[in-house]
Steps between C-alpha positions, in 0.01 A plus 500: 500500500247604765486332837178345595379528863394175658129476562430518876373165627265445778592622849680293759309191577252535214657200310415286798146628528421432136612136538318454829176642363518270198554199715253588770171517307181344612435142348281488191143405579460300189773240547424127558623504856426870564350668804118486473226517764204288418302523819692248704804518734494871547782477768738328263409738216570807716835363622613445142364822373673695792827316427482597134403861577770543748748361256376757245516777760131586462359756750176409674287711277649325191437163661135591519492608133689209364322208694202516270695349210569192697135427583305261285210658297228378740680634811578850373144630580594440870765762492260765356282483819779507752554846653867444571552415131335815381694707764828317405562396858719188480487396868108536495477308173695201639282494814174516293615241247588258785176562686304426181678196368610343828161500645354297205796253546434450866128419439570163354299280740355178367167376603418126527302519178820622321701202621215263402490654147882474471510132613219392275637662186618230245876485452744278337762388736766330293806611696591520862542884456137520410390307798713734719343804344156350553564412860 
């Protein structure tokens, strides 16, 4: 009988990398509780995205390339006009996104007419919780 040679396996440490790569992928953008940016809470989105990207060992260029799939359809057009996105500059992209979306969040100032409109709107107050929400 002829002896068979064992098939050489992966090099030292390769077994571990295969398992780590399989476990440390980016989350699916299509799940029920998945990561998705819909135009609000950019700071929270970027923190979660960075955590997932760091866990998946993505480089900065890859972070820029992958972020698009986590944006809602109506928000994707914003990425197309950002210079840092087209240049794949992660630090610049974070800065630009924060300046775009944080400024709109800070501009929520209510005028007296807004309060009047809110208070005159018809509501059903059947529970104490509804009253607290109204108040």
